[in-house]
Backbone bond lengths (Angstrom), bond angles and torsions (degrees), N, CA, C in turn:
res aa  C-N    CA-C-N  psi(-1)  N-CA   C-N-CA  omega(-1)  CA-C   N-CA-C  phi
1 X - - - 1.441 - - 1.532 108.26 -
2 X 1.305 116.86 130.22 1.464 122.06 178.05 1.518 109.78 -85.99
3 X 1.327 115.09 138.22 1.463 117.53 176.26 1.527 108.23 -89.36
4 X 1.285 115.99 147.46 1.459 121.88 179.30 1.510 107.83 -98.17
5 X 1.327 116.77 124.91 1.462 122.10 179.48 1.519 107.38 -103.79
6 X 1.332 117.53 120.82 1.462 119.75 177.10 1.524 110.08 -58.05
7 X 1.328 115.46 147.50 1.462 119.16 178.78 1.520 109.18 -62.18
8 X 1.310 116.07 146.22 1.454 120.69 -179.99 1.521 113.00 98.07
9 X 1.345 117.97 -20.66 1.452 119.51 176.45 1.522 108.92 -78.46
10 X 1.298 116.01 134.24 1.449 122.03 -177.23 1.520 108.94 -103.30
11 X 1.311 115.70 133.61 1.459 119.60 175.18 1.525 109.23 -64.31
12 X 1.316 116.02 139.35 1.454 122.36 178.64 1.522 106.66 -116.21
13 X 1.313 116.37 131.92 1.462 119.99 -179.06 1.525 109.65 -62.92
14 X 1.326 117.47 154.76 1.467 119.61 178.39 1.529 112.80 -56.79
15 X 1.316 117.70 -38.48 1.472 120.02 179.79 1.524 110.62 -66.56
16 X 1.313 117.36 -43.71 1.474 120.72 179.57 1.524 110.13 -67.66
17 X 1.330 116.16 -38.88 1.477 120.61 177.60 1.532 109.65 -58.28
18 X 1.323 117.19 -44.77 1.469 121.16 179.86 1.526 110.76 -63.12
19 X 1.337 117.59 -38.51 1.471 120.86 177.38 1.526 110.90 -63.81
20 X 1.322 116.65 -42.72 1.468 120.68 -179.64 1.529 109.95 -65.40
21 X 1.325 116.85 -45.65 1.470 120.69 178.85 1.520 110.00 -57.41
22 X 1.321 117.46 -46.72 1.461 121.20 179.90 1.531 111.40 -62.10
23 X 1.322 117.26 -42.57 1.466 120.74 179.93 1.530 111.64 -64.74
24 X 1.326 117.69 -41.26 1.466 121.68 179.03 1.527 110.13 -66.65
25 X 1.319 117.46 -44.35 1.459 120.47 179.13 1.529 110.56 -61.49
26 X 1.318 117.28 -42.91 1.462 121.18 178.40 1.532 110.67 -61.71
27 X 1.322 116.86 -46.62 1.468 120.46 179.42 1.524 110.79 -62.31
28 X 1.341 116.92 -39.97 1.469 120.55 179.86 1.524 110.83 -63.73
29 X 1.328 117.71 -41.50 1.469 120.23 177.87 1.523 110.69 -64.18
30 X 1.322 117.12 -43.77 1.467 119.88 179.45 1.528 110.38 -64.24
31 X 1.322 117.27 -37.46 1.469 121.02 177.54 1.526 111.03 -64.46
32 X 1.335 116.71 -47.17 1.470 121.25 -178.06 1.522 111.29 -61.05
33 X 1.305 116.79 -34.75 1.461 120.89 -176.04 1.524 112.80 -102.09
34 X 1.317 116.70 20.66 1.466 120.75 179.30 1.526 109.76 -58.53
35 X 1.335 117.75 135.01 1.461 120.26 -176.49 1.528 114.42 -80.04
36 X 1.332 116.91 -13.08 1.465 119.66 -177.31 1.526 109.67 -157.32
37 X 1.330 115.04 169.74 1.465 120.86 -176.80 1.524 112.12 -62.39
38 X 1.316 117.49 -41.63 1.469 119.95 -177.99 1.526 110.60 -59.65
39 X 1.317 116.73 -42.45 1.464 120.63 179.09 1.522 110.25 -66.56
40 X 1.329 117.14 -47.48 1.469 120.78 -179.56 1.521 111.17 -60.73
41 X 1.322 117.33 -45.16 1.464 121.14 -178.08 1.524 111.90 -69.27
42 X 1.316 117.33 -22.75 1.454 121.36 178.20 1.517 113.59 -65.92
43 X 1.320 117.77 -13.56 1.462 121.56 178.23 1.531 112.54 -85.24
44 X 1.325 117.79 0.37 1.462 121.90 -176.36 1.521 112.09 -109.38
45 X 1.326 115.07 150.98 1.453 121.23 167.63 1.529 106.91 -69.71
46 X 1.336 118.61 148.61 1.471 120.55 -177.08 1.531 114.19 -62.75
47 X 1.322 117.24 -19.52 1.468 120.49 179.57 1.529 111.61 -114.82
48 X 1.332 116.66 25.57 1.467 120.85 -177.52 1.527 111.29 -58.31
49 X 1.315 114.72 146.60 1.463 122.24 175.20 1.524 106.38 -96.91
50 X 1.341 116.40 126.47 1.461 120.69 -175.11 1.529 109.93 -129.46
51 X 1.329 114.65 134.01 1.459 121.68 175.18 1.511 107.86 -134.10
52 X 1.311 115.47 147.96 1.449 119.62 177.76 1.500 112.15 -162.17
53 X 1.321 115.34 135.78 1.462 121.89 176.77 1.523 112.68 48.06
54 X 1.316 115.48 46.96 1.460 120.35 175.37 1.512 115.46 83.16
55 X 1.314 118.23 6.53 1.469 121.63 -178.21 1.526 109.87 -119.82
56 X 1.313 116.49 127.25 1.459 121.84 171.43 1.520 106.34 -98.82
57 X 1.327 116.67 117.09 1.467 120.08 -179.46 1.517 109.43 -67.77
58 X 1.333 115.47 138.14 1.471 120.48 -177.75 1.525 111.95 -70.48
59 X 1.312 117.13 -19.36 1.472 121.35 177.64 1.522 108.42 -159.18
60 X 1.314 115.33 163.41 1.457 118.59 176.04 1.520 110.15 -64.74
61 X 1.318 117.42 -36.19 1.468 120.37 -179.84 1.534 111.24 -62.31
62 X 1.329 117.58 -36.59 1.469 120.36 176.89 1.529 110.27 -62.54
63 X 1.325 116.68 -42.39 1.460 120.91 175.84 1.526 110.00 -63.64
64 X 1.323 116.85 -44.06 1.466 121.28 -178.66 1.527 111.28 -60.80
65 X 1.324 117.52 -38.26 1.471 120.77 176.94 1.518 110.62 -60.98
66 X 1.338 116.95 -44.41 1.467 120.37 177.77 1.531 111.12 -63.51
67 X 1.330 116.63 -40.81 1.460 120.21 179.79 1.523 110.81 -63.88
68 X 1.331 117.15 -43.08 1.467 119.99 179.10 1.527 110.71 -63.59
69 X 1.328 117.50 -39.00 1.466 121.02 177.61 1.533 110.48 -64.78
70 X 1.341 116.65 -44.33 1.464 121.05 179.61 1.525 110.75 -59.91
71 X 1.316 116.90 -52.29 1.470 119.79 -178.73 1.525 111.66 -65.40
72 X 1.330 116.98 -28.38 1.458 120.54 178.50 1.513 113.54 -68.06
73 X 1.331 117.15 -23.46 1.464 121.05 179.39 1.524 112.32 -106.52
74 X 1.333 116.70 5.81 1.455 121.12 -178.61 1.525 109.86 -85.17
75 X 1.337 116.18 120.59 1.458 119.98 178.73 1.521 111.75 -95.07
76 X 1.337 116.48 -44.89 1.457 119.69 -176.33 1.520 110.64 -152.02
77 X 1.327 115.69 138.20 1.465 121.47 173.25 1.523 107.06 -103.08
78 X 1.329 115.56 122.44 1.465 121.27 -179.44 1.519 111.44 -92.00
79 X 1.328 116.48 -32.08 1.463 121.37 -175.30 1.519 108.59 -152.44
80 X 1.327 116.87 132.40 1.467 123.05 173.87 1.522 106.04 -145.70
81 X 1.341 116.22 99.29 1.460 121.31 -171.46 1.519 111.22 -135.12
82 X 1.333 115.35 131.54 1.462 120.79 168.51 1.522 107.29 -86.53
83 X 1.304 117.36 133.88 1.457 122.67 171.22 1.531 107.09 -118.81
84 X 1.305 116.75 151.46 1.465 121.65 173.69 1.530 112.59 50.81
85 X 1.304 117.91 45.08 1.465 122.21 -179.82 1.526 110.32 -76.73
86 X 1.338 115.01 132.56 1.455 120.93 175.30 1.520 108.93 -133.85
87 X 1.320 116.29 141.23 1.454 122.02 177.64 1.519 108.31 -122.50
88 X 1.319 116.35 126.12 1.462 122.64 175.28 1.520 107.25 -107.86
89 X 1.323 116.37 113.54 1.460 121.06 179.95 1.519 108.62 -80.19
90 X 1.324 115.99 123.83 1.460 121.31 -179.61 1.523 112.25 -93.43
91 X 1.312 116.55 -21.92 1.460 122.76 -179.15 1.516 108.30 172.60
92 X 1.323 116.12 -171.66 1.464 120.97 -179.40 1.530 113.17 -59.01
93 X 1.321 117.40 -29.14 1.461 121.06 -171.00 1.521 114.43 -119.90
94 X 1.321 118.20 13.63 1.465 118.84 -177.94 1.525 110.84 -154.18
95 X 1.326 114.72 144.05 1.462 121.48 177.14 1.525 108.19 -154.45
96 X 1.322 115.80 156.54 1.462 122.02 176.71 1.523 107.78 -118.77
97 X 1.321 115.48 129.20 1.451 121.67 176.79 1.521 108.06 -109.37
98 X 1.324 116.27 131.38 1.462 121.74 171.52 1.522 107.34 -124.57
99 X 1.320 115.26 143.96 1.461 119.22 -178.56 1.512 110.06 -162.26
100 X 1.306 114.03 160.60 1.456 119.25 163.97 1.517 105.64 -99.67
101 X 1.313 115.34 153.67 1.460 120.11 -174.26 1.520 109.31 -138.36
102 X 1.328 115.11 145.35 1.462 121.42 171.21 1.514 107.38 -121.27
103 X 1.337 115.27 137.24 1.471 121.79 -175.98 1.516 108.09 -141.77
104 X 1.316 116.63 133.87 1.450 121.65 175.98 1.523 107.62 -138.06
105 X 1.329 115.39 129.41 1.467 119.06 -178.51 1.520 110.16 -150.43
106 X 1.332 114.17 164.66 1.453 122.00 174.00 1.514 107.24 -123.49
107 X 1.323 115.96 134.38 1.464 119.46 179.99 1.530 110.72 -92.36
108 X 1.317 116.10 178.83 1.460 121.18 -175.81 1.524 112.49 -68.36
109 X 1.337 118.20 -15.01 1.463 121.37 175.53 1.530 111.40 -87.93
110 X 1.344 116.82 -1.10 1.455 120.15 179.74 1.511 114.38 87.29
111 X 1.320 118.01 9.50 1.459 121.47 -179.60 1.527 108.91 -88.82
112 X 1.320 114.82 123.51 1.472 120.75 177.68 1.517 108.61 -93.06
113 X 1.329 115.92 134.96 1.454 121.91 178.45 1.513 109.00 -127.40
114 X 1.318 116.05 127.92 1.464 122.87 177.53 1.523 107.63 -115.44
115 X 1.330 115.62 123.05 1.458 120.69 -175.36 1.520 111.25 -124.88
116 X 1.310 114.87 152.06 1.465 123.25 170.10 1.520 105.01 -131.70
117 X 1.327 116.22 137.95 1.452 117.08 -177.83 1.509 114.05 -158.01
118 X 1.316 113.52 -176.38 1.466 122.13 175.17 1.519 107.98 -119.19
119 X 1.312 115.71 149.10 1.458 121.57 -172.57 1.515 107.78 -144.46
120 X 1.316 116.54 132.33 1.464 122.75 176.74 1.513 107.94 -134.24
121 X 1.327 116.37 136.13 1.460 120.06 177.76 1.515 110.35 -143.46
122 X 1.329 114.93 140.05 1.460 121.93 170.78 1.521 106.32 -95.44
123 X 1.316 116.13 120.54 1.458 122.75 -179.94 1.523 108.79 -104.61
124 X 1.320 116.98 137.95 1.462 122.24 177.77 1.529 109.38 -126.83
125 X 1.320 115.44 147.45 1.457 121.40 178.64 1.522 108.56 -94.08
126 X 1.316 115.66 131.88 1.463 120.92 178.15 1.508 110.86 -148.94
127 X 1.301 116.51 -162.68 1.462 121.59 -176.59 1.524 112.65 -63.68
128 X 1.337 117.40 -23.25 1.470 121.34 179.18 1.523 112.32 -100.42
129 X 1.327 117.36 13.66 1.460 121.24 -178.85 1.516 111.06 90.49
130 X 1.317 116.52 -156.58 1.469 121.74 -179.79 1.526 109.74 -76.43
131 X 1.334 115.87 124.44 1.458 121.88 -179.83 1.533 109.48 -135.18
132 X 1.324 115.32 153.64 1.466 121.95 -179.81 1.522 108.72 -82.36
133 X 1.339 116.09 125.74 1.468 119.87 177.14 1.530 111.28 -103.07
134 X 1.326 116.35 -22.06 1.471 120.89 176.78 1.521 107.56 -152.46
135 X 1.350 115.18 140.65 1.457 118.65 -177.68 1.515 110.93 -148.91
136 X 1.330 114.91 142.91 1.465 121.53 173.08 1.518 108.17 -134.06
137 X 1.320 115.65 139.39 1.458 120.76 172.39 1.517 109.05 -141.66
138 X 1.310 115.05 147.26 1.461 121.94 174.06 1.513 107.79 -138.60
139 X 1.335 115.67 131.55 1.456 121.35 -177.32 1.512 111.09 -121.74
140 X 1.322 113.88 151.54 1.456 122.66 172.27 1.517 107.04 -120.56
141 X 1.331 117.57 124.43 1.465 118.53 176.57 1.520 110.29 -63.55
142 X 1.322 115.78 132.60 1.461 120.33 176.17 1.528 108.90 -86.25
143 X 1.331 115.59 -51.07 1.452 122.04 176.52 1.517 107.36 -153.88
144 X 1.288 115.30 160.41 1.455 120.35 173.44 1.516 106.61 -144.54
145 X 1.324 116.91 124.12 1.453 119.21 -176.62 1.532 110.31 -143.80
146 X 1.272 115.54 155.37 1.454 122.35 176.14 1.522 108.80 -84.75
147 X 1.339 116.95 128.08 1.453 120.22 177.45 1.515 109.59 -67.89
148 X 1.324 116.86 145.35 1.456 118.91 175.25 1.535 110.61 -64.07
149 X 1.297 116.06 141.28 1.466 120.62 177.72 1.513 108.69 -66.23
150 X 1.331 114.56 147.92 1.440 115.36 175.85 1.415 112.05 146.04
């Protein structure tokens, strides 16, 4: 069966495809393990479209406000792992990453949250390197417990 390639898509050599996949995977790992909101948000285009857990943010700034609030209450990350990561190269300047993710953290109130989810992002190449132009994530809480005092 022949695949149909929409006009405008450029063939990427296998060697270049491997370079793009490696660059996207590296950027995704650095994004997942970002130590603060400024670093995490730096992986996005300023007009990125973001959706998560059934919510489409009305603007990137609305998403950024939530991210800053989240990182502001984050005390410790216990686990941040991509599982089943796949990158589909669309051309020299675009790729889509899909993955499952596991995340475990404790906030400043001592509440530990363990999550498992799915994550999809469209990455584009520009003057600042590979950046996310659109992203969706959905998480399911695994457990939530209060840390023992002490």
